[in-house]
C-alpha positions as CSV (number, residue, x, y, z in Angstrom):
1,X,-9.7,16.6,-0.7
2,X,-9.6,17.2,-4.4
3,X,-13.0,16.5,-6.0
4,X,-12.9,14.3,-9.1
5,X,-13.8,15.7,-12.5
6,X,-17.2,14.1,-13.2
7,X,-16.6,14.2,-17.0
8,X,-14.1,11.3,-16.3
9,X,-16.6,9.0,-14.6
10,X,-17.3,6.9,-17.8
11,X,-13.6,5.8,-17.8
12,X,-13.9,4.8,-14.1
13,X,-17.1,2.9,-14.8
14,X,-15.2,0.8,-17.5
15,X,-12.7,-0.3,-15.0
16,X,-15.4,-1.0,-12.4
17,X,-17.2,-3.1,-14.9
18,X,-14.0,-5.2,-15.3
19,X,-14.1,-6.2,-11.6
20,X,-17.9,-6.3,-11.3
21,X,-18.0,-10.2,-11.2
22,X,-15.9,-10.0,-8.0
23,X,-18.8,-9.6,-5.5
24,X,-16.3,-8.7,-2.7
25,X,-15.4,-5.4,-4.4
26,X,-17.8,-2.5,-3.9
27,X,-17.5,0.1,-6.7
28,X,-17.2,3.7,-5.4
29,X,-20.2,5.8,-6.3
30,X,-19.4,8.6,-8.7
31,X,-20.2,11.3,-6.2
32,X,-17.5,9.8,-3.8
33,X,-14.6,9.8,-6.2
34,X,-11.8,12.1,-4.9
35,X,-8.1,12.4,-4.0
36,X,-7.6,12.5,-0.3
37,X,-5.2,15.1,1.1
38,X,-5.7,13.8,4.6
39,X,-8.5,13.8,7.2
40,X,-8.7,16.6,9.7
41,X,-10.7,15.1,12.6
42,X,-12.8,12.1,13.5
43,X,-15.2,13.3,16.2
44,X,-18.5,12.0,17.5
45,X,-20.2,15.3,16.7
46,X,-20.5,17.6,13.8
47,X,-17.7,20.3,14.0
48,X,-18.9,23.7,15.1
49,X,-18.8,26.6,12.7
50,X,-15.8,28.0,14.5
51,X,-13.9,24.7,14.2
52,X,-14.7,24.5,10.4
53,X,-13.6,28.1,9.9
54,X,-10.4,27.5,11.9
55,X,-9.5,24.4,9.8
56,X,-10.3,26.2,6.5
57,X,-8.5,29.4,7.4
58,X,-5.4,27.4,8.4
59,X,-5.4,25.5,5.1
60,X,-5.9,28.8,3.2
61,X,-2.9,30.3,4.9
62,X,-0.7,27.2,4.4
63,X,-1.7,26.9,0.7
64,X,-1.6,30.7,-0.1
65,X,1.3,30.3,-2.5
66,X,0.1,27.0,-4.0
67,X,-0.6,26.9,-7.7
68,X,-3.2,25.0,-9.7
69,X,-1.9,21.9,-11.4
70,X,-2.8,19.0,-13.7
71,X,-3.2,15.4,-12.6
72,X,-3.3,12.3,-14.7
73,X,-5.2,9.2,-13.4
74,X,-3.2,6.3,-14.7
75,X,-2.0,2.8,-13.6
76,X,-4.8,0.7,-12.1
77,X,-3.5,-0.8,-8.9
78,X,-4.7,-2.1,-5.6
79,X,-4.0,-1.8,-1.9
80,X,-5.1,-4.4,0.6
81,X,-8.5,-2.7,0.9
82,X,-9.1,-0.9,-2.3
83,X,-8.8,-0.9,-6.1
84,X,-7.2,2.5,-7.1
85,X,-6.0,4.6,-10.0
86,X,-2.7,6.2,-9.2
87,X,-2.4,9.9,-9.5
88,X,0.5,11.1,-11.6
89,X,1.4,14.7,-10.5
90,X,3.4,16.4,-7.9
91,X,0.6,18.8,-6.9
92,X,-1.3,16.6,-4.3
93,X,1.9,15.6,-2.6
94,X,3.1,19.3,-2.5
95,X,-0.2,20.3,-0.8
96,X,0.2,17.6,1.8
97,X,3.8,18.4,2.4
98,X,2.8,22.0,3.1
99,X,0.3,20.8,5.7
100,X,2.9,18.6,7.3
101,X,5.6,21.3,7.4
102,X,3.1,23.7,9.0
103,X,2.1,21.0,11.6
104,X,-1.5,21.5,10.5
105,X,-2.9,18.6,12.4
106,X,-1.1,19.7,15.6
107,X,-2.4,23.2,15.4
108,X,-5.9,22.9,14.0
109,X,-8.6,23.7,16.7
110,X,-11.1,20.8,16.3
111,X,-12.3,18.0,18.5
112,X,-10.5,14.7,17.9
113,X,-7.9,15.8,15.4
114,X,-6.4,13.0,13.3
115,X,-2.6,12.3,13.2
116,X,-0.7,14.0,10.4
117,X,-0.4,12.3,7.1
118,X,2.8,10.2,6.9
119,X,4.6,11.5,3.8
120,X,6.7,8.3,3.5
121,X,3.5,6.3,2.8
122,X,1.3,8.9,1.1
123,X,0.4,7.8,-2.4
124,X,-2.0,10.1,-4.2
125,X,-4.7,7.9,-5.6
126,X,-8.3,7.7,-6.7
127,X,-10.2,4.8,-5.0
128,X,-12.5,3.2,-7.5
129,X,-13.5,0.1,-5.5
130,X,-13.4,-1.0,-1.8
131,X,-12.5,-4.6,-1.0
132,X,-14.6,-6.4,1.6
133,X,-12.7,-8.9,3.7
134,X,-10.0,-11.3,2.7
135,X,-10.3,-12.9,-0.7
136,X,-8.3,-14.7,-3.3
137,X,-5.9,-12.0,-4.6
138,X,-5.3,-14.1,-7.7
139,X,-8.8,-13.3,-9.0
140,X,-8.2,-9.6,-8.6
141,X,-4.8,-9.9,-10.2
142,X,-6.3,-11.6,-13.3
143,X,-8.7,-8.6,-13.7
144,X,-6.2,-5.8,-13.0
145,X,-3.1,-6.9,-14.9
146,X,-4.7,-6.1,-18.3
147,X,-5.8,-2.7,-17.0
148,X,-2.5,-1.9,-15.3
149,X,-1.5,0.9,-17.7
150,X,-5.0,2.2,-18.4
151,X,-5.3,6.0,-18.3
152,X,-8.6,7.4,-17.0
153,X,-7.9,10.9,-18.1
154,X,-6.5,14.3,-16.9
155,X,-7.9,16.9,-14.7
156,X,-6.9,20.5,-13.9
157,X,-7.0,21.1,-10.2
158,X,-7.9,24.6,-9.2
159,X,-9.2,24.1,-5.6
160,X,-9.0,21.8,-2.6
161,X,-12.2,21.2,-0.6
162,X,-12.8,20.8,3.1
163,X,-15.7,18.3,3.5
164,X,-17.7,16.7,6.2
165,X,-17.9,13.0,5.5
166,X,-20.4,10.8,7.4
167,X,-18.1,8.1,8.7
168,X,-19.9,5.1,10.2
169,X,-20.5,1.6,8.9
170,X,-23.9,2.7,7.5
171,X,-23.0,6.1,6.2
172,X,-19.4,5.9,4.9
173,X,-20.3,6.1,1.2
174,X,-23.0,8.8,1.7
175,X,-22.4,12.0,-0.1
176,X,-20.1,14.4,1.7
177,X,-20.8,18.1,2.5
178,X,-18.4,20.7,1.2
179,X,-18.0,23.3,3.9
180,X,-15.3,25.3,2.3
181,X,-12.6,25.3,-0.3
182,X,-9.2,26.8,-1.0
183,X,-8.6,28.2,-4.5
184,X,-5.2,27.4,-6.0
185,X,-3.9,30.2,-8.2
């Protein structure tokens, strides 16, 4: 994942305030803001040190020639389950493409590896709110249309992180644990 520049949180909070009257949207906590490059595994147990080292070393090898890049968070949008800011930049997609080309998910040595990211549907984004259940999309549309072209800011990306994310109904928005990172030159 790419961790979000915390100096841009105030801009995210402004957008979250715009949809705060919609009780069925849960704002993402500032510590959970990120760009996903794809999950590695979804196991019932914490990965071993060897599994973490394997996943990290493989990512380092795959991204050895990757350069740092700038992203712009712009265009407030929504998926069926989230309010997002689109990420304008080729960098995140290039990192994911390198993983797919290398068959990262087929070769990483971890329990319960996830399927590879599908490039045809991958849209780099910053989730700023999670939608709970089915609701009237018209209400959300009213809120988001005036924000559609809002820019939240720019960020220089110099590393990608491998994180452990507690993923259950009660822990999903708990802070993650960074277990390693890959520096982008």
